[in-house]
PDB file of N, CA, C and O in Angstrom:
ATOM      1  N   MET A   1     153.710 -38.862 -56.222  1.00  0.00           N
ATOM      2  CA  MET A   1     152.931 -38.688 -57.556  1.00  0.00           C
ATOM      3  C   MET A   1     151.382 -38.582 -57.519  1.00  0.00           C
ATOM      4  O   MET A   1     150.740 -37.796 -58.215  1.00  0.00           O
ATOM      5  N   THR A   2     150.845 -39.473 -56.619  1.00  0.00           N
ATOM      6  CA  THR A   2     149.439 -39.603 -56.383  1.00  0.00           C
ATOM      7  C   THR A   2     148.970 -38.296 -55.713  1.00  0.00           C
ATOM      8  O   THR A   2     147.914 -37.770 -56.062  1.00  0.00           O
ATOM      9  N   GLN A   3     149.713 -37.801 -54.802  1.00  0.00           N
ATOM     10  CA  GLN A   3     149.310 -36.495 -54.173  1.00  0.00           C
ATOM     11  C   GLN A   3     149.474 -35.307 -55.104  1.00  0.00           C
ATOM     12  O   GLN A   3     148.727 -34.364 -54.840  1.00  0.00           O
ATOM     13  N   LEU A   4     150.258 -35.156 -56.095  1.00  0.00           N
ATOM     14  CA  LEU A   4     150.314 -34.260 -57.091  1.00  0.00           C
ATOM     15  C   LEU A   4     149.071 -34.373 -58.049  1.00  0.00           C
ATOM     16  O   LEU A   4     148.574 -33.321 -58.450  1.00  0.00           O
ATOM     17  N   LEU A   5     148.616 -35.396 -58.384  1.00  0.00           N
ATOM     18  CA  LEU A   5     147.377 -35.689 -59.122  1.00  0.00           C
ATOM     19  C   LEU A   5     146.127 -35.259 -58.310  1.00  0.00           C
ATOM     20  O   LEU A   5     145.183 -34.699 -58.866  1.00  0.00           O
ATOM     21  N   ILE A   6     146.142 -35.511 -57.094  1.00  0.00           N
ATOM     22  CA  ILE A   6     144.945 -35.223 -56.313  1.00  0.00           C
ATOM     23  C   ILE A   6     144.928 -33.658 -56.131  1.00  0.00           C
ATOM     24  O   ILE A   6     143.907 -33.035 -56.422  1.00  0.00           O
ATOM     25  N   VAL A   7     146.037 -33.023 -55.658  1.00  0.00           N
ATOM     26  CA  VAL A   7     146.104 -31.506 -55.626  1.00  0.00           C
ATOM     27  C   VAL A   7     145.910 -30.843 -56.962  1.00  0.00           C
ATOM     28  O   VAL A   7     145.289 -29.782 -57.018  1.00  0.00           O
ATOM     29  N   GLY A   8     146.341 -31.336 -57.903  1.00  0.00           N
ATOM     30  CA  GLY A   8     146.163 -30.794 -59.266  1.00  0.00           C
ATOM     31  C   GLY A   8     144.631 -30.721 -59.654  1.00  0.00           C
ATOM     32  O   GLY A   8     144.072 -29.716 -60.094  1.00  0.00           O
ATOM     33  N   LEU A   9     144.052 -31.940 -59.420  1.00  0.00           N
ATOM     34  CA  LEU A   9     142.517 -32.008 -59.656  1.00  0.00           C
ATOM     35  C   LEU A   9     141.790 -31.066 -58.885  1.00  0.00           C
ATOM     36  O   LEU A   9     140.933 -30.367 -59.427  1.00  0.00           O
ATOM     37  N   LEU A  10     142.092 -30.959 -57.457  1.00  0.00           N
ATOM     38  CA  LEU A  10     141.452 -29.977 -56.648  1.00  0.00           C
ATOM     39  C   LEU A  10     141.611 -28.554 -57.134  1.00  0.00           C
ATOM     40  O   LEU A  10     140.627 -27.819 -57.210  1.00  0.00           O
ATOM     41  N   VAL A  11     142.692 -28.190 -57.429  1.00  0.00           N
ATOM     42  CA  VAL A  11     142.983 -26.875 -58.050  1.00  0.00           C
ATOM     43  C   VAL A  11     142.151 -26.593 -59.293  1.00  0.00           C
ATOM     44  O   VAL A  11     141.595 -25.515 -59.499  1.00  0.00           O
ATOM     45  N   LEU A  12     142.112 -27.599 -60.069  1.00  0.00           N
ATOM     46  CA  LEU A  12     141.436 -27.524 -61.340  1.00  0.00           C
ATOM     47  C   LEU A  12     139.795 -27.277 -61.069  1.00  0.00           C
ATOM     48  O   LEU A  12     139.125 -26.424 -61.650  1.00  0.00           O
ATOM     49  N   LEU A  13     139.340 -28.148 -60.130  1.00  0.00           N
ATOM     50  CA  LEU A  13     137.895 -28.082 -59.821  1.00  0.00           C
ATOM     51  C   LEU A  13     137.571 -26.610 -59.125  1.00  0.00           C
ATOM     52  O   LEU A  13     136.528 -26.005 -59.370  1.00  0.00           O
ATOM     53  N   CYS A  14     138.467 -26.173 -58.339  1.00  0.00           N
ATOM     54  CA  CYS A  14     138.227 -24.878 -57.649  1.00  0.00           C
ATOM     55  C   CYS A  14     138.308 -23.749 -58.558  1.00  0.00           C
ATOM     56  O   CYS A  14     137.573 -22.782 -58.364  1.00  0.00           O
ATOM     57  N   ALA A  15     139.214 -23.771 -59.637  1.00  0.00           N
ATOM     58  CA  ALA A  15     139.319 -22.812 -60.655  1.00  0.00           C
ATOM     59  C   ALA A  15     137.960 -22.747 -61.484  1.00  0.00           C
ATOM     60  O   ALA A  15     137.395 -21.692 -61.774  1.00  0.00           O
ATOM     61  N   ALA A  16     137.535 -23.968 -61.811  1.00  0.00           N
ATOM     62  CA  ALA A  16     136.307 -24.139 -62.615  1.00  0.00           C
ATOM     63  C   ALA A  16     135.106 -23.521 -61.980  1.00  0.00           C
ATOM     64  O   ALA A  16     134.314 -22.778 -62.560  1.00  0.00           O
ATOM     65  N   TYR A  17     135.037 -23.947 -60.569  1.00  0.00           N
ATOM     66  CA  TYR A  17     134.007 -23.395 -59.699  1.00  0.00           C
ATOM     67  C   TYR A  17     133.936 -21.815 -59.737  1.00  0.00           C
ATOM     68  O   TYR A  17     132.871 -21.226 -59.916  1.00  0.00           O
ATOM     69  N   TRP A  18     135.123 -21.183 -59.558  1.00  0.00           N
ATOM     70  CA  TRP A  18     135.114 -19.717 -59.338  1.00  0.00           C
ATOM     71  C   TRP A  18     134.968 -19.102 -60.743  1.00  0.00           C
ATOM     72  O   TRP A  18     134.446 -17.991 -60.830  1.00  0.00           O
ATOM     73  N   LEU A  19     135.368 -19.707 -61.787  1.00  0.00           N
ATOM     74  CA  LEU A  19     135.126 -19.298 -63.104  1.00  0.00           C
ATOM     75  C   LEU A  19     133.777 -19.151 -63.476  1.00  0.00           C
ATOM     76  O   LEU A  19     133.342 -18.158 -64.058  1.00  0.00           O
ATOM     77  N   GLN A  20     133.023 -20.259 -63.103  1.00  0.00           N
ATOM     78  CA  GLN A  20     131.574 -20.366 -63.218  1.00  0.00           C
ATOM     79  C   GLN A  20     130.863 -19.226 -62.436  1.00  0.00           C
ATOM     80  O   GLN A  20     129.960 -18.572 -62.957  1.00  0.00           O
ATOM     81  N   ARG A  21     131.297 -19.013 -61.182  1.00  0.00           N
ATOM     82  CA  ARG A  21     130.510 -18.066 -60.374  1.00  0.00           C
ATOM     83  C   ARG A  21     130.870 -16.605 -60.706  1.00  0.00           C
ATOM     84  O   ARG A  21     130.060 -15.719 -60.434  1.00  0.00           O
ATOM     85  N   LEU A  22     132.116 -16.304 -61.315  1.00  0.00           N
ATOM     86  CA  LEU A  22     132.434 -14.891 -61.588  1.00  0.00           C
ATOM     87  C   LEU A  22     132.155 -14.568 -62.983  1.00  0.00           C
ATOM     88  O   LEU A  22     131.735 -13.447 -63.269  1.00  0.00           O
ATOM     89  N   VAL A  23     132.349 -15.443 -63.859  1.00  0.00           N
ATOM     90  CA  VAL A  23     132.173 -15.175 -65.325  1.00  0.00           C
ATOM     91  C   VAL A  23     131.389 -16.237 -65.919  1.00  0.00           C
ATOM     92  O   VAL A  23     132.015 -17.077 -66.566  1.00  0.00           O
ATOM     93  N   PRO A  24     130.119 -16.355 -65.817  1.00  0.00           N
ATOM     94  CA  PRO A  24     129.230 -17.460 -66.136  1.00  0.00           C
ATOM     95  C   PRO A  24     129.251 -17.605 -67.763  1.00  0.00           C
ATOM     96  O   PRO A  24     129.117 -18.703 -68.302  1.00  0.00           O
ATOM     97  N   ALA A  25     129.422 -16.463 -68.450  1.00  0.00           N
ATOM     98  CA  ALA A  25     129.440 -16.473 -69.876  1.00  0.00           C
ATOM     99  C   ALA A  25     130.660 -17.177 -70.471  1.00  0.00           C
ATOM    100  O   ALA A  25     130.624 -17.618 -71.619  1.00  0.00           O
ATOM    101  N   ALA A  26     131.645 -17.273 -69.762  1.00  0.00           N
ATOM    102  CA  ALA A  26     132.991 -17.914 -70.206  1.00  0.00           C
ATOM    103  C   ALA A  26     132.745 -19.431 -70.283  1.00  0.00           C
ATOM    104  O   ALA A  26     133.218 -20.101 -71.202  1.00  0.00           O
ATOM    105  N   THR A  27     131.961 -19.983 -69.253  1.00  0.00           N
ATOM    106  CA  THR A  27     131.855 -21.314 -69.284  1.00  0.00           C
ATOM    107  C   THR A  27     130.649 -21.870 -69.953  1.00  0.00           C
ATOM    108  O   THR A  27     130.409 -23.075 -69.881  1.00  0.00           O
ATOM    109  N   ALA A  28     129.843 -21.006 -70.633  1.00  0.00           N
ATOM    110  CA  ALA A  28     128.661 -21.308 -71.324  1.00  0.00           C
ATOM    111  C   ALA A  28     129.032 -22.353 -72.467  1.00  0.00           C
ATOM    112  O   ALA A  28     128.336 -23.364 -72.558  1.00  0.00           O
ATOM    113  N   PRO A  29     130.012 -22.172 -73.274  1.00  0.00           N
ATOM    114  CA  PRO A  29     130.299 -23.206 -74.241  1.00  0.00           C
ATOM    115  C   PRO A  29     130.645 -24.648 -73.747  1.00  0.00           C
ATOM    116  O   PRO A  29     130.335 -25.644 -74.401  1.00  0.00           O
ATOM    117  N   PHE A  30     131.257 -24.694 -72.645  1.00  0.00           N
ATOM    118  CA  PHE A  30     131.464 -25.892 -71.993  1.00  0.00           C
ATOM    119  C   PHE A  30     130.274 -26.659 -71.699  1.00  0.00           C
ATOM    120  O   PHE A  30     130.098 -27.839 -72.005  1.00  0.00           O
ATOM    121  N   TRP A  31     129.405 -25.840 -71.033  1.00  0.00           N
ATOM    122  CA  TRP A  31     128.098 -26.423 -70.539  1.00  0.00           C
ATOM    123  C   TRP A  31     127.187 -26.847 -71.784  1.00  0.00           C
ATOM    124  O   TRP A  31     126.425 -27.813 -71.763  1.00  0.00           O
ATOM    125  N   ARG A  32     127.368 -26.009 -72.846  1.00  0.00           N
ATOM    126  CA  ARG A  32     126.414 -26.374 -74.015  1.00  0.00           C
ATOM    127  C   ARG A  32     126.969 -27.654 -74.703  1.00  0.00           C
ATOM    128  O   ARG A  32     126.213 -28.456 -75.252  1.00  0.00           O
ATOM    129  N   GLY A  33     128.262 -27.809 -74.656  1.00  0.00           N
ATOM    130  CA  GLY A  33     128.843 -29.106 -75.156  1.00  0.00           C
ATOM    131  C   GLY A  33     128.359 -30.191 -74.271  1.00  0.00           C
ATOM    132  O   GLY A  33     127.837 -31.165 -74.813  1.00  0.00           O
ATOM    133  N   ILE A  34     128.463 -30.154 -72.986  1.00  0.00           N
ATOM    134  CA  ILE A  34     127.982 -31.235 -72.128  1.00  0.00           C
ATOM    135  C   ILE A  34     126.606 -31.596 -72.211  1.00  0.00           C
ATOM    136  O   ILE A  34     126.230 -32.764 -72.115  1.00  0.00           O
ATOM    137  N   ALA A  35     125.762 -30.524 -72.405  1.00  0.00           N
ATOM    138  CA  ALA A  35     124.315 -30.738 -72.561  1.00  0.00           C
ATOM    139  C   ALA A  35     124.111 -31.457 -73.890  1.00  0.00           C
ATOM    140  O   ALA A  35     123.316 -32.395 -73.954  1.00  0.00           O
ATOM    141  N   GLY A  36     124.813 -31.043 -74.971  1.00  0.00           N
ATOM    142  CA  GLY A  36     124.645 -31.881 -76.267  1.00  0.00           C
ATOM    143  C   GLY A  36     124.994 -33.319 -76.185  1.00  0.00           C
ATOM    144  O   GLY A  36     124.251 -34.177 -76.662  1.00  0.00           O
ATOM    145  N   VAL A  37     126.129 -33.604 -75.580  1.00  0.00           N
ATOM    146  CA  VAL A  37     126.525 -35.088 -75.357  1.00  0.00           C
ATOM    147  C   VAL A  37     125.557 -35.709 -74.605  1.00  0.00           C
ATOM    148  O   VAL A  37     125.187 -36.812 -75.007  1.00  0.00           O
ATOM    149  N   LEU A  38     125.054 -35.256 -73.599  1.00  0.00           N
ATOM    150  CA  LEU A  38     124.123 -35.901 -72.682  1.00  0.00           C
ATOM    151  C   LEU A  38     122.734 -36.013 -73.469  1.00  0.00           C
ATOM    152  O   LEU A  38     121.996 -36.966 -73.220  1.00  0.00           O
ATOM    153  N   HIS A  39     122.419 -35.179 -74.287  1.00  0.00           N
ATOM    154  CA  HIS A  39     121.127 -35.166 -74.998  1.00  0.00           C
ATOM    155  C   HIS A  39     121.232 -36.345 -76.011  1.00  0.00           C
ATOM    156  O   HIS A  39     120.334 -37.175 -76.156  1.00  0.00           O
ATOM    157  N   ASN A  40     122.349 -36.348 -76.665  1.00  0.00           N
ATOM    158  CA  ASN A  40     122.521 -37.536 -77.637  1.00  0.00           C
ATOM    159  C   ASN A  40     122.556 -38.879 -76.969  1.00  0.00           C
ATOM    160  O   ASN A  40     122.043 -39.839 -77.545  1.00  0.00           O
ATOM    161  N   THR A  41     123.129 -39.015 -75.787  1.00  0.00           N
ATOM    162  CA  THR A  41     123.308 -40.312 -75.140  1.00  0.00           C
ATOM    163  C   THR A  41     122.004 -40.569 -74.265  1.00  0.00           C
ATOM    164  O   THR A  41     121.780 -41.720 -73.891  1.00  0.00           O
ATOM    165  N   ARG A  42     121.219 -39.636 -73.959  1.00  0.00           N
ATOM    166  CA  ARG A  42     120.075 -39.833 -73.086  1.00  0.00           C
ATOM    167  C   ARG A  42     120.366 -40.372 -71.813  1.00  0.00           C
ATOM    168  O   ARG A  42     119.553 -41.128 -71.281  1.00  0.00           O
ATOM    169  N   PHE A  43     121.578 -40.031 -71.185  1.00  0.00           N
ATOM    170  CA  PHE A  43     122.022 -40.465 -70.022  1.00  0.00           C
ATOM    171  C   PHE A  43     122.146 -39.287 -68.937  1.00  0.00           C
ATOM    172  O   PHE A  43     122.541 -38.188 -69.327  1.00  0.00           O
ATOM    173  N   LEU A  44     121.877 -39.452 -67.817  1.00  0.00           N
ATOM    174  CA  LEU A  44     121.685 -38.455 -66.682  1.00  0.00           C
ATOM    175  C   LEU A  44     120.990 -37.411 -67.022  1.00  0.00           C
ATOM    176  O   LEU A  44     121.565 -36.348 -67.254  1.00  0.00           O
ATOM    177  N   PRO A  45     119.556 -37.541 -67.113  1.00  0.00           N
ATOM    178  CA  PRO A  45     118.783 -36.399 -67.530  1.00  0.00           C
ATOM    179  C   PRO A  45     118.779 -35.186 -66.540  1.00  0.00           C
ATOM    180  O   PRO A  45     118.575 -34.058 -66.989  1.00  0.00           O
ATOM    181  N   GLY A  46     118.987 -35.377 -65.280  1.00  0.00           N
ATOM    182  CA  GLY A  46     119.128 -34.244 -64.285  1.00  0.00           C
ATOM    183  C   GLY A  46     120.377 -33.537 -64.575  1.00  0.00           C
ATOM    184  O   GLY A  46     120.336 -32.308 -64.509  1.00  0.00           O
ATOM    185  N   LEU A  47     121.418 -34.074 -64.867  1.00  0.00           N
ATOM    186  CA  LEU A  47     122.730 -33.258 -65.201  1.00  0.00           C
ATOM    187  C   LEU A  47     122.451 -32.587 -66.611  1.00  0.00           C
ATOM    188  O   LEU A  47     122.866 -31.443 -66.797  1.00  0.00           O
ATOM    189  N   ARG A  48     121.792 -33.228 -67.568  1.00  0.00           N
ATOM    190  CA  ARG A  48     121.647 -32.590 -68.749  1.00  0.00           C
ATOM    191  C   ARG A  48     120.690 -31.344 -68.553  1.00  0.00           C
ATOM    192  O   ARG A  48     120.865 -30.347 -69.254  1.00  0.00           O
ATOM    193  N   LEU A  49     119.786 -31.384 -67.706  1.00  0.00           N
ATOM    194  CA  LEU A  49     118.920 -30.215 -67.507  1.00  0.00           C
ATOM    195  C   LEU A  49     119.754 -29.095 -66.958  1.00  0.00           C
ATOM    196  O   LEU A  49     119.652 -27.961 -67.426  1.00  0.00           O
ATOM    197  N   LYS A  50     120.578 -29.384 -65.973  1.00  0.00           N
ATOM    198  CA  LYS A  50     121.331 -28.358 -65.199  1.00  0.00           C
ATOM    199  C   LYS A  50     122.394 -27.770 -66.251  1.00  0.00           C
ATOM    200  O   LYS A  50     122.628 -26.563 -66.321  1.00  0.00           O
ATOM    201  N   ALA A  51     122.987 -28.684 -67.024  1.00  0.00           N
ATOM    202  CA  ALA A  51     123.944 -28.159 -68.123  1.00  0.00           C
ATOM    203  C   ALA A  51     123.248 -27.242 -69.091  1.00  0.00           C
ATOM    204  O   ALA A  51     123.854 -26.254 -69.507  1.00  0.00           O
ATOM    205  N   GLU A  52     121.945 -27.514 -69.502  1.00  0.00           N
ATOM    206  CA  GLU A  52     121.129 -26.670 -70.417  1.00  0.00           C
ATOM    207  C   GLU A  52     120.919 -25.360 -69.823  1.00  0.00           C
ATOM    208  O   GLU A  52     120.984 -24.353 -70.527  1.00  0.00           O
ATOM    209  N   ARG A  53     120.657 -25.296 -68.493  1.00  0.00           N
ATOM    210  CA  ARG A  53     120.360 -24.250 -67.751  1.00  0.00           C
ATOM    211  C   ARG A  53     121.567 -23.208 -67.763  1.00  0.00           C
ATOM    212  O   ARG A  53     121.454 -22.003 -67.988  1.00  0.00           O
ATOM    213  N   LEU A  54     122.723 -23.883 -67.484  1.00  0.00           N
ATOM    214  CA  LEU A  54     124.093 -23.146 -67.293  1.00  0.00           C
ATOM    215  C   LEU A  54     124.509 -22.726 -68.636  1.00  0.00           C
ATOM    216  O   LEU A  54     125.199 -21.711 -68.727  1.00  0.00           O
ATOM    217  N   SER A  55     124.167 -23.401 -69.727  1.00  0.00           N
ATOM    218  CA  SER A  55     124.761 -23.084 -71.010  1.00  0.00           C
ATOM    219  C   SER A  55     124.259 -21.731 -71.418  1.00  0.00           C
ATOM    220  O   SER A  55     124.961 -21.090 -72.200  1.00  0.00           O
ATOM    221  N   SER A  56     123.191 -21.243 -71.009  1.00  0.00           N
ATOM    222  CA  SER A  56     122.593 -20.019 -71.463  1.00  0.00           C
ATOM    223  C   SER A  56     122.328 -19.078 -70.278  1.00  0.00           C
ATOM    224  O   SER A  56     121.219 -19.076 -69.744  1.00  0.00           O
ATOM    225  N   PRO A  57     123.270 -18.319 -69.876  1.00  0.00           N
ATOM    226  CA  PRO A  57     123.126 -17.420 -68.636  1.00  0.00           C
ATOM    227  C   PRO A  57     122.115 -16.429 -68.896  1.00  0.00           C
ATOM    228  O   PRO A  57     122.266 -15.566 -69.760  1.00  0.00           O
ATOM    229  N   SER A  58     120.891 -16.545 -68.036  1.00  0.00           N
ATOM    230  CA  SER A  58     119.844 -15.637 -68.237  1.00  0.00           C
ATOM    231  C   SER A  58     119.817 -14.418 -67.449  1.00  0.00           C
ATOM    232  O   SER A  58     120.353 -14.364 -66.342  1.00  0.00           O
ATOM    233  N   GLY A  59     119.198 -13.415 -67.992  1.00  0.00           N
ATOM    234  CA  GLY A  59     119.140 -12.106 -67.336  1.00  0.00           C
ATOM    235  C   GLY A  59     120.438 -11.449 -67.007  1.00  0.00           C
ATOM    236  O   GLY A  59     120.745 -11.056 -65.881  1.00  0.00           O
ATOM    237  N   ALA A  60     121.199 -11.357 -68.113  1.00  0.00           N
ATOM    238  CA  ALA A  60     122.547 -10.627 -68.031  1.00  0.00           C
ATOM    239  C   ALA A  60     122.394  -9.150 -67.636  1.00  0.00           C
ATOM    240  O   ALA A  60     122.229  -8.312 -68.523  1.00  0.00           O
ATOM    241  N   GLN A  61     122.439  -8.823 -66.434  1.00  0.00           N
ATOM    242  CA  GLN A  61     122.235  -7.563 -65.954  1.00  0.00           C
ATOM    243  C   GLN A  61     123.211  -7.274 -64.765  1.00  0.00           C
ATOM    244  O   GLN A  61     123.739  -8.173 -64.110  1.00  0.00           O
ATOM    245  N   GLY A  62     123.394  -6.008 -64.556  1.00  0.00           N
ATOM    246  CA  GLY A  62     124.319  -5.764 -63.445  1.00  0.00           C
ATOM    247  C   GLY A  62     125.773  -6.045 -63.949  1.00  0.00           C
ATOM    248  O   GLY A  62     126.183  -5.619 -65.029  1.00  0.00           O
ATOM    249  N   CYS A  63     126.488  -6.762 -63.125  1.00  0.00           N
ATOM    250  CA  CYS A  63     127.879  -7.201 -63.413  1.00  0.00           C
ATOM    251  C   CYS A  63     128.006  -8.626 -63.942  1.00  0.00           C
ATOM    252  O   CYS A  63     128.673  -9.454 -63.320  1.00  0.00           O
ATOM    253  N   GLY A  64     127.341  -8.943 -65.148  1.00  0.00           N
ATOM    254  CA  GLY A  64     127.481 -10.320 -65.691  1.00  0.00           C
ATOM    255  C   GLY A  64     126.377 -11.277 -65.364  1.00  0.00           C
ATOM    256  O   GLY A  64     126.432 -12.468 -65.670  1.00  0.00           O
ATOM    257  N   GLY A  65     125.337 -10.703 -64.710  1.00  0.00           N
ATOM    258  CA  GLY A  65     124.196 -11.669 -64.546  1.00  0.00           C
ATOM    259  C   GLY A  65     124.305 -12.485 -63.274  1.00  0.00           C
ATOM    260  O   GLY A  65     123.506 -13.397 -63.063  1.00  0.00           O
ATOM    261  N   CYS A  66     125.302 -12.173 -62.395  1.00  0.00           N
ATOM    262  CA  CYS A  66     125.284 -13.041 -61.177  1.00  0.00           C
ATOM    263  C   CYS A  66     124.136 -12.871 -60.328  1.00  0.00           C
ATOM    264  O   CYS A  66     123.392 -11.918 -60.560  1.00  0.00           O
ATOM    265  N   LYS A  67     123.867 -13.702 -59.323  1.00  0.00           N
ATOM    266  CA  LYS A  67     122.657 -13.681 -58.566  1.00  0.00           C
ATOM    267  C   LYS A  67     122.643 -12.606 -57.587  1.00  0.00           C
ATOM    268  O   LYS A  67     121.548 -12.200 -57.198  1.00  0.00           O
ATOM    269  N   GLY A  68     123.735 -12.082 -57.128  1.00  0.00           N
ATOM    270  CA  GLY A  68     123.742 -10.939 -56.106  1.00  0.00           C
ATOM    271  C   GLY A  68     123.654  -9.537 -56.678  1.00  0.00           C
ATOM    272  O   GLY A  68     123.709  -8.552 -55.942  1.00  0.00           O
ATOM    273  N   CYS A  69     123.522  -9.452 -57.948  1.00  0.00           N
ATOM    274  CA  CYS A  69     123.488  -8.039 -58.524  1.00  0.00           C
ATOM    275  C   CYS A  69     122.227  -7.400 -58.402  1.00  0.00           C
ATOM    276  O   CYS A  69     121.149  -7.988 -58.497  1.00  0.00           O
ATOM    277  N   ASP A  70     122.405  -5.963 -58.150  1.00  0.00           N
ATOM    278  CA  ASP A  70     121.096  -5.100 -58.145  1.00  0.00           C
ATOM    279  C   ASP A  70     120.193  -5.387 -57.127  1.00  0.00           C
ATOM    280  O   ASP A  70     119.061  -4.919 -57.253  1.00  0.00           O
ATOM    281  N   LYS A  71     120.466  -6.097 -56.085  1.00  0.00           N
ATOM    282  CA  LYS A  71     119.470  -6.250 -54.984  1.00  0.00           C
ATOM    283  C   LYS A  71     119.830  -5.174 -53.947  1.00  0.00           C
ATOM    284  O   LYS A  71     120.979  -4.922 -53.584  1.00  0.00           O
ATOM    285  N   ASN A  72     118.714  -4.570 -53.516  1.00  0.00           N
ATOM    286  CA  ASN A  72     118.779  -3.384 -52.707  1.00  0.00           C
ATOM    287  C   ASN A  72     119.569  -2.316 -53.155  1.00  0.00           C
ATOM    288  O   ASN A  72     120.254  -1.709 -52.331  1.00  0.00           O
ATOM    289  N   GLY A  73     119.578  -1.965 -54.452  1.00  0.00           N
ATOM    290  CA  GLY A  73     120.241  -0.836 -54.940  1.00  0.00           C
ATOM    291  C   GLY A  73     121.727  -0.978 -55.113  1.00  0.00           C
ATOM    292  O   GLY A  73     122.382   0.059 -55.211  1.00  0.00           O
ATOM    293  N   GLY A  74     122.288  -2.054 -55.158  1.00  0.00           N
ATOM    294  CA  GLY A  74     123.817  -2.322 -55.249  1.00  0.00           C
ATOM    295  C   GLY A  74     124.132  -3.556 -55.934  1.00  0.00           C
ATOM    296  O   GLY A  74     123.312  -4.388 -56.323  1.00  0.00           O
ATOM    297  N   CYS A  75     125.487  -3.608 -56.057  1.00  0.00           N
ATOM    298  CA  CYS A  75     125.972  -4.930 -56.633  1.00  0.00           C
ATOM    299  C   CYS A  75     126.764  -5.639 -55.511  1.00  0.00           C
ATOM    300  O   CYS A  75     127.744  -5.064 -55.037  1.00  0.00           O
ATOM    301  N   HIS A  76     126.384  -6.888 -55.050  1.00  0.00           N
ATOM    302  CA  HIS A  76     126.975  -7.720 -54.248  1.00  0.00           C
ATOM    303  C   HIS A  76     126.808  -7.025 -52.874  1.00  0.00           C
ATOM    304  O   HIS A  76     127.262  -7.550 -51.857  1.00  0.00           O
TER     305      HIS A  76
END
């Protein structure tokens, strides 16, 4: 039972990581909510700043605004 919970948590974390990397706009509402909760509680200011940065993907250009787009004339 414990093994299933650990494996399930790992799969969920991996899926969230790749969703954030591949489609940052899809996870923006989640980060916006986390930033709002942390702003109201004034707890973990570093995490709040990171959540605020991730809640509004900047420079949406190329293929979704990822960091590797349009460098040296190509995408990734």
